[in-house]
N, C-alpha and C positions, 0 to 999 in steps of 0.2 A: 615782377615783370608784369606790365600792363596786359599783354596778350594772354598770359596764363591766368591772370586775375579775372579778366573778362570771361574766358572760357569756363573757368571754375565757378564763378558767382552768378553769371547772367543766365537767364533762362530765355532762350530764343523764342520769339513769337513770329508767326508768319503773318505779315501785314502787307497787303497789296502786292503779293507775290515775292516778297523779299524778307530776309531774316533781319529782325530788329532786336535790340536788347533794351529792356526798361530797367533802370537802376534808381533805387530810392535816393533822395538827396543825401541822406545820412550816410549811406554807403559810398556815395561819390566822393566824400571827403577823404576816403582811403587812397584815392589816386591823386598824387601830388604833382604839381607842374614840375616838368624836368626841362633842363636846357643843356645842350652840349658845351655852351660857353659859361656855364654857371661858375666853373672854377677859374675861369679866365676873367675877361672884362665884362662889366655889366652890359646887358643887351640894350641897344638903343633902337627906337622905333620912330620913323619919321612919318609925317602925314596924320590925318585925323580920321582914318577909317574906323568905322564902328560896325559891330555886329547887329544884324536885325533878325534873321531867321534862317531856317534850313528847310530843305525838302529833298526827297529822294525820287529819282526817276530811273526805274530798273535798279541796277546796283551803283548808280552814280549819285554822288552827293553834291548838292548845289547850296552854297551858302550865300544868302543875300546880305550884302553889306551896303554901307551908305553911298559908295560910288560904283555900284554895279553888282556883279555876281562872280564868285569864285567857285569853280567846279573841280571835282575829283573823280576821274574815271579809272577804275582798275583795269589793267591789261593782264596782269597775272597777280599772284599774291606778293610778288616782289617788284612789280612795276606799276607806277601809277602816273597818270597824265594830270597835270594841274594847269588850269587855264583861268584867265580873267576876262570877263566880258564887261567892258566899261559902259557907262551910261549912254555914250554917243555912237557906239559902233557895233557892228556884228562881228563875231569872232570868225576868222577865216578857218574853215575846217580841213582845207587841203594841207597835206603834209608831203614835202618833198623827200624827207628823210625816213619816215616811218612807214613800214608795210605791214606790220603785225596787226592782226585783227584781235580785239579784246577777247580774252577767255571768259568763261562763265565763273566768276569769283563770287563766293558767298561772303557777303559783308555784314558787319555788326555796327550798329550805331548806338552810342550812349550819350545821353544829354543830361547835364546837371545844370544848376543855375550859373555856374562860372566857366564851363567848358563843354566842348563837344568832342567825342572821340570817334573816329571812322576807322574801323579795324578790318584790314584786308587779310587777316591771319598772320601775315609776316610783316607787312607795313601797318603802322598805325599813324593816322593823321590826327594831331592834337590841335584843336582850335580853341584858343582862350579868348573869351568874349570881351573882357574889359580889364586892362587894355587889350585891344585885338592883336593877336599874333598867331602865327601858325608854326608848328614844329612837326618833325617827322622822326619816327622811331622804327627800329627793326626789332621785333620781338621784345618790345619794351624798353629797349636800350636807345639812348639818344643818338641820332644820326645827323640830322640837318635842321637848322633853324632859319626861318626867314627873318630878315631884318625888317625892312619896310615891306618886302614882298613885291608884288606887282606895282608899278607906278607909271604914270604918264605926265609928262610936262612938255612944254613947246619944243619941238624938234627932237625929242627923245622919249622912248618908252622902254621899259625893261623890267628887271626883277633883281632884288637885292637880297643876299643871304648873309648870315653871320657865320664865320669860321671859328672853330676851336682854336685855342691858343697855339697848340702844337701841331695842328693839322697841316698836311702837305697837299698841294694841289698839282696834278699832272694833266697831260693831254692837250686839248684845244688845237690840235693839228701840229704843224711843223714849228717847233720853237727850238732854237739852237743857243739859248743863253744859259740855262741851268735846268737841273732835274726838278727842283721844287720851284714852281712858278710864282710863288707869293712875293709880293713887293714890287710888282710892275703892272703896267697897263699893256694889253696885247690887242692888236687890231684883229678884227674879224673881217678881213677884206683881202682876198687873194691877190698878191702882187709879187712880182719878181724882185730879187735883190742880187744884182750882178756882182760876182766876186766876193760873197759874203764869207765871214769866218765865225769862230766861236764868239758868243755874245750877241748874236743877231736875234731879235725877238720876233720879227715879222717876215714871213716868207710866202711861197707860192700857194701853200695849201693850209688855210686856217679853217678851224671847225668849232661850232658852238656847243662843244661838249667837253666837260672836264671830269676828271677822276680824282677821288679823294683817298687819302691814306686810311680813312675810316671805312673803306670798302663800300662806297656808293659812287654812282655817276649821275650826272645831270646833263641831259640834252635839251638845250633851249631851242625849240623848233621854230626858228625864225632865220631866214636866209639873208635878210637885208644887212647893209653895211652896219657894223657895230663894233663895240669894244668889250673886252673882258678886263674890268679893273679888279685885279686880284690882291686886295689889301695893300694898295700902293701907298696909302696914307698911314699904314700901321694901325688902323682902327678895327681890324678884324672883319672887314666887309668885302664880299665879293659881289660886284655889280656888273650885270650884263645890261648894256645900254645900246639900243639900236635906233636908226632914224625912223623906223616905222615897223609894220608887219605884225603878225600875230603875237599875242602874249600867252605863251604856252610852253611848258617844259615837262619833261619826263624824268621822274626819279626812279633809278634802278638801284636796288640794293642786293647783297648776297653775303654769304658767310665767308667767301674767299674771293680772291681776284680771278682765278680761272672761271668760277661760276659767274662772276659779274660780267665778264666779257662774253660768256656764252649767252647770258640774257640780253645784253646789248645787241649781239648778233641776231638774235630772234626779233628784236624790236626793229632793226634797221636793215636786216638782211646780211648774209655772209658771202664771202667771195666764192664764185664757182671754182671747181677744180681747174688747175692751170693745165695747159698742154705740157707734157713732160719736158719738151725741149726748152720751155721757158726758164727752166732751172739750170740749164747749162751755161756755157760761156757765150754771151751776146756781144759780139765785137762791134764797136762803133767809134766814130770820130766826126769831128766838124772840120772837113767834110771830105768824103770820097768824091773826087771831081769827075772821074771818067770810068767807063766800063773797063778799060785796060788797067788802070791803076787798082780798081777794086778787085778785079779777078786775080791780079798779081799778089795782092795782100792775102786774099783767102788762100791761094795756093802756097804762099810762103808760110803762113800759119800752119797749114797741114803738113808741109814738108819738114818743118821744125818741131813737129810732134806736139803741137798745142791743141787741146780740145777746143772745138768751135762748133756752135749750134746755129748761129744766125749772124748775118752781116746787116748792119743798120745803115741805111743811106740817107744822108741829110739833104739839105735844100738843092744840091747841085743836080739831083735827078731831074728836076724841071727847069733848070736854068744854068747859065755859066757865071752867075754873080749872086752875091748875097742880096743885092738890091734889085728891085724891079721885076721879080719873077714870082713872088709869093702868091699863091692862088692859081698858078697856071695848071698844075695838077695833071701834067702829062709829061712824057719823057722828052728830054732835050736831045734829039736824035743825033746832033753833031757829035756829042760826047758819049752817047749811049746808043750806038747804031743797032744793037740787037738785044734789047732787054729780055725778050721772051727766051732767047737762047741762053743768055747769061743766067737768068733765074733758073732755068731748067738744068744748066750745068752745075750751079751751086747745089740744087736739090740732089743730083746724083752724088755729090760729095758729102751729103748729110747736112748741108748748110742751108738755112731758111733765109728768105729776103724779107726785111722789114723796111717800109718806107715812111718818111715824114710827111705829115699834112698839117696845115694851119687853117683856121677859120677866116683869115683875111684874104681879100683879093685886091691886088694892085689895080688902080683905076685905068691903066692903059691897056689892060688885058681883055681879050674877047670874053673870058668868063666873067669879067666884071660887068660888061655891057649886057650880057644875057641875064645874069643874076639881077641886075638892076631893073631890067625890063620886066622881069618876073615878080618884082617887088618882094624879094626874099632876103634883102639886106636891111640891116638896122637903119633907122631914119632919124631925121632931126624932128623938131616939134611941129613942123609943118607937114610931115609925111613924106619928105623927099629923102632919097638915098644920102646917108651921112658919109662924107668922104673925110676920113681922119687924116689931117695934114701933119700930125705929130707922130706918126707910126714910123718906127726906125727903118723898116724895109722899103718904105715908099708910101706915097698917098694911097690910101686903101679903104675899101668898104669892109664891113663885118657881117658875116652870115648871121641872120637872126635865127639862132638855133631853136627858138621857142616856136617858130612856125613849122608845122609838120611838113609843109611843102618845101620849105628851105632844107630841112633835114633830108628829105628824099632826093632833092637836087644834088646835095652834097654826097649822099649815099651812092648815086649813080657814078660819081667819080672813083669811089672805092671799088665798085663792081668791076670796072674796066681793068683794074690791076689785080684784083683777086683772081680774075679769070686768066691772068697771065701766070699766076702761080705765087703771088705775093702772100706770105704766111702770117704776117702781123703788122701792126701799125704803131707809129709814133705820132701822137697828137700833141703838138707843141703850141705854146702861146695861148693856152686855153684859159688863162685867168679870167677874162681876156687880158693880155699883157698891157695893152693901151686901150682904155675904156672910158673916154671922157664922160662926165656926169650928165652932159646934155644929149647924149645918145638915147634914142627911144627904141624899145623893143615891143613886140606885141603883148608881152606879159607885163611890161612896166618900164619905168625909168632905169638907167644904167645902174645906179647905186642900189636899186631895189632888187635887181635880179643878177647882179655881177657874180655873186658867190655860187649861184646854181647854173651858170652858163655852161661850164664844163661837165656838170652833172647831166644836163640835157644832151650834150654831145656824146657822153658815154652811153647814155640810154639808147640814143639813136643807133649807134653802132651795134650794141649788144642785141637790141630787138631785131635788127635786120639780119644779123648773123643767125639768130635763132630761127628766123622766118625763112631765110634764103639759103643759108649754109648750115643746116641743123646738125651736120655731122663734124663740125669744126668748133673747137674751143677757141674763143677769142683771146688774142693777146693784144692789149691796148696799153702801150707805154705813154704816160702822160705826167703832168706835174701840178694838176689842180683838180678840185672837185668839191663835193659837199658831203655832209654825213649821209651815209648810205650808198655813196658811189661805189663802195667795194663790191656791191652785188652785180655790178655791170662789168666785172672782169678787168679792173684797172690794175696797172702795175706802175705806181707813181715813183718818180725820182725826185730828190730834194733840191732841184733847181741848179742854177749856175754857180756852183760853189768855187771858191778860190782854190787854185792849185798851190796849196801851202800846208804847213803843219796846223795852222789855225783853221783851215778848211776841213782837214781831216778830223780834228777835235770836235768840230761842230756837228759831225754826223752822228755821234753817240746820243746826245740829248734829242736831236731832231728825229732820229729813227725810233727812239723809245717812246716819245710823246705821240708820234703818228701811230705806233703799234697799239698803245693804250687808247687811242682814239678810234680803233676799229679798223684801221687800214693796214693789212698784214704784209703787203709786198713792197713796203717802202724801202728805197735803196738810193745810193749815190752814184754819181759819175765817178767810177773808180779810177783813181789817179788824179782827180781834180780836173776842173774844167777851165777855169778862167785865169788868165795872166800867169805869173810865176815863170820858173825856168825848169829845164829838165833836171830832175833830182832822182837819182837812182834809189836812194834810201827811202825817200817819201813814196815813190811809185811801189816798191816792194811792200812797204808797210800798208799801204792803202789797198793793194790787191790781196794781201793776207787777210785783212779785215773783210774785204768784199767777198771772199770765198765763204766766209762765215756770216753772210748776209742773205736776206731773202732772194735777191737777184744779183747775179754777177754780170756787170756791164761796164767794161772799160770804155771811157769816153772822154774827150777833151778837145780843146781848140788850140791852134798854134803849134802844138808839139804832138807828134804822133802818140796815140794812146795804146798802140799794140805792143805786146811784150817783145816781139821780134826786133824792135828798134832800140832795145835797151842792151846793156852789156851782158856777157855770158853768165856772170854771177846772178844778175837779176833774173835772166831768162830761166836759169836752173831753179831758182827759188819759186818763181811764179808758175813754171810748169808743173812743179811738184804740188803746189797748192791747188792748181786747177784740176789736176788729175785726182787729187784727194776729194774734191767736190764731187766728181763723177763717181768715185767709189761710194761716197755717202749718199748717192742719189735715192736709195730706198728710204733713208732717214729723212732727207729733204721732202721727198714725195709724200711720205706719211704726214709731215708737218702740213702739207697742203690739204690733206684730208682733215686734219684737225681744225684748220681754218675754215673749211667748208662745212663740216658737220658740227663743230663745237664753237665756232667763232673765236679760236685762239690765234693770237699773233704768232708769227714765227719767231720774233725777237721779243724777249720778256725781261724786264728789270729784275734784279735779284730779290727785291721785296715782293715780287709776284708769288714766290713760293715760301719766302721767309719774312713775313710781315712783322713778326715780333722782334726781329733783329734791327735795332735802331741804327746800326751802321749803314744799312742799305736804303733808308727812307729817301735820301736825296743823292744816292750814289749812281753815277752813270759811267764808271770807269770799266764796267764789265756787264754782261748780259747773259741770259740763258738763250741758247740757240736751239729751240725745241725744249723738251722737258729734261733732257739728259746731259747736254753739253753746256759748259760754262766757259765763256770766251772773254778774254781780257786783251783787247787790241793795244798795240804799241803805238802811241800817238804823239810821242815826244822825240824830237830829233836827237840822235846819238845816245838814246837811252840804253843803259847797260844793266840797270836793275830796276825791278818793279816790286812794290809791296802790294799784294793782292789780298783782299779780305775774302776768306773762304767761309761759306755758310757752315752751320753745324753738320756733323755727320762725317762719313768717309767718302773720300774722293780719289781719283786716280789721275796722274799726269797722262794726258792723251797721247803724248809722243813716246814717253818711256815706259808706261805701264806702272810706274811707281805708285804705291798706295800712300795717301796723305790724310792725316787726320784734320778735320775742319774745325770751325768755331774760332779761328784766330786768323791773323794776318801772316801770310807767307812771303818771305823774301825770295825773289826769283831773279837769277842772273839771265838776262835776255841775250839772245843771239840774233843775228840778221836772218837766220834760216827759219825760225819759228816765232810764234806768239804764244803766250800762255793759254792753254786750253785744258780743262779738266772734265772728267766724266763722273757722274754721280754714281755711287756704289748701289748696286741693285738693278742697274740699267742693262738692257740688251740693245746694242747698236748694230742694225744690219748694214752690211756693206757688200758690194759686188766688184768684180774686176773693173778697172778703169777702161773706158773707151774714149774715143775722141769726138764722138757725136752720139746723142741719145738715140739716133736711128739704129745704132748698133747695141743698144742697151739690152741686157739680158740678166735675169735673176736666176737662171738655171744653176749657176754656181753661186752659192749664197754663204757669206761669212757672217756669223752671229757672234759679236764680241760681247762677252758676258762678264760683268764686273761685280765681283762678290763683295759682300759686307765684311767687316772685320771678324765678326763671329756668326751672326745669324740675321735673317730678315727676308723679306719678300724680294722676288726677282720679277721685273716686268719689262716687256718690250712689245712692239707692234710694228707691223708693216703692211701698209695698204698698196695694192697693186691693181692696175687695170691696163688697158692698151695704151694709155697716155694720150688718147685722142677724143674719145666718145664723150660728148657733153652730158649724155644721159646715163653714164655708167652707174651712178648711185641709184638713180630712180628705177633702173631696170635690173638691178642686182648683177650687173656685168662686171664683177670685180672679185678679188679675193682679199680678205682681211685676215692676216696671219698674226696670231697671238702667241707670244713667247713668255709664259708666266711660270713661275716656280717658287720654291721656298728653299732657303738655306738653313740647315741646322748644323750643330757642331760636328755630327758624325755622318751626315748625308746631305746631298744636294740633289734636288729634283727640278728639271726644267721641262715643262710641257710645251709641245707644239700643236697648235690647233688652226685649222683653216676654215673661214666662213665665207659665204657668198657663192654665187652661181658660176663664177668664172667668166672667161672672156676668150675671144679668139686669139690663138698664139700663146695661151697660158701654158707654162711648163707643166708636163704631166708629172714629172719627177725632178726633184732638185737634189744636187749634191750640196749638203749642208755641212759646213765646218764650224763647230762651236769652239770658240777660243775663250777659255776661262782664265780670267786674271784673279790673282789673290789666293790661289790654292797654297795651302801651306806645305803640301807634300804630294808625291805622285799617287794617284788613286790606287787604293788596294784592289779595287775592281769597278767595273761599270757595266750597265746593261741598258738596252733599248727596249722599252715596253716589255721588260722581264726576260728579254733574250740577251745573253752575254755578249759584250763587246771585247775584242782582244786588243791588247797592247800591241802596237805595230813596231817592227824593227826599223832602223834607219833605211834599209833597202826598200821597205814596203810603204814608206811615207809618200813617195811620188807616185804610187799606184792609185787605183780607184777603190781600194779595198776599205771597207768600214773598220773603224778601230780608233785608237787614241794613242797620242804620244806627247812628249815634253819638248818644247822648243829651247833654244839657247838662252832665252830670257826667263825661263822657268814658268812659262804659261803652258797650260795643257790644252791640246787640240783634240776634239772629237769629231770624226768624220762619219756622216750617215747619209743614206739615201732616203729621201722623204717624198712620199707620193701624195702628201696632203691629208692623210688620215691622222686622227688623234694619236700622238706619240709622246712618250715620256722618256727622257734621258735621265738616268739615276747614276750618281757618282758617289761611291763609298770611300 
């Protein structure tokens, strides 16, 4: 291993304030050039770049070459920035994606006649002088090779890498074609695709970041219109090519995928904690047309016992037609005579109001005239307001989101509705949907800034909420953005998907690629959006999938999206699943904590935890929902049987509690009532009684479902709780973090309960905790709580509030205790 060899053989010398290593030429021959593609195809190198010299500035390495300078700046031992400054231009230092400040990393440099090694301790950059090429290693093992590396030619500039023969590539934003992206060219240009299905490569949210099966990520820090050519010619080359912009990328490496995403989160920022209500049922359709209709639907949802936390109102809130009203941004009083009263009435019922906004303004509206006069709309090449004659909703101007004064004008329209009680926002058409290349913004031409337009919109909303509404967590539903947009509290959906089985199938790869790209709350219009017909089976299957998705939001056009408009069987199935989501709210909310603190996606591919299992490298038929639940959606019409590959280890059927041995493919008979869901042995899943709005959420009564190993092993679980509203809960320690950790041995099981954090207003002082243990081979001989004996309860005592334990009809053992938050250990003999 190069890193170990260096640390063992080199003697660091302090030179100009940094650590260097001097190695004699004879010793240098012990380090052999390595290539991740050596066992595959011969590496090809284009261009005539030659090595000239190097120098160090602080802990940054600058390599002078025949066509400029290539620089390497450590951010951590596992993150390095690589950039090229050509002969003709200055490198743009501004990053729209990266917010991390470089850490103080001690570096070592070794030069020999034929190579240069830049060692960050974990990452090593290997520069071979003749022929010139650059490779990257992690702890001495090959990770990534540049092919041509950075390049520039007329109309295009970019960077080219060589891929290993069996390497898989993921990420790059929303891709609905396959789990392994090799073999195609992908646009890096956010654009809608109406009515898309499985097989669609380019969608609303593209990202210049890719993830490798070799456990590294590359963020190409360039927002301009571009393409990722991922080995489309079968030559093993991954080529990022843009129309312009900076030539800079960040390489992130790690020992596993969770650590990789955690590091990427530190580089670009993580999602703030969501408002708890955002994880409930957010009911939507295109479109609620009147106050009377909307109120009736909310009341009917409540009357039929469906959970509902928000109602999302589309374009009809500001007009009576889809055409001619976009940008009006005020209530159409003819159809909404008392919006203040309506919003207040919904709030009393536990239902929040979310409104749509768009960044376009139809040119016949007063808002257009005032915005144009203020010079806050995008312009043509002569500086005049650009009127887009090809915009679907009518001739319109586009707010120049890059102008601070434009953002503040737009923000004033939000304030007027926030003060009425609007709880969240739906930002639509933010790609921007129609963005001709000849539009000019203050920051550049349309194609130069297109991919960061929504990013600026998100930042404007987030910053203003933090400034003017510091006690409120932002909910911003949208469908586009850039790398790093997650730090502005975005909840993106996958665009105008077809209401079809092909549309449902497309959600699995799209959701997984976005999750691996650092966007944790990606989700779909549950039930499908575009075209199609009313299909009871499709709706059931889509809603079952959506309940085990980051956000649950039924939405569609043409056909009602609310479950109350489907038959009784469908209503029963959907109601049960929705209520289950509310029971699992502690588990979901803890996933939100993991996204914020550790940069973890809520949805994770199977290879995330089992990278050694080749069955999962390109598998998108199932996913982890958090770290403990394994979900296999049913996405085929009339499917009566599924063959699901289970990872190694022990698993439990979520619905029946049956223990299943993993490591093989399990044939499952599917029913219309459920989808296959499994729980990993050793997990503790927290649940609470179901409610119909998170306003009524309480964890005073807490159920801990504990799934044992087949013989022995560690038991782990966690539950993060706060008031569900405070944006500063983590910073001010206004939370409780409950840890449920233990160990299982053949003759004894111990489960510890520990609470951390300073707490928050309304926190339960004491909880009635019921631990349900799955997989016990017999009724316990005895049990104690922190060395005090627990009694077995008689059937008559089970419904009381007494502490004790009993066996249910399925053979699972229940242990009921009162817990005041003090360190407590449950021991089962």
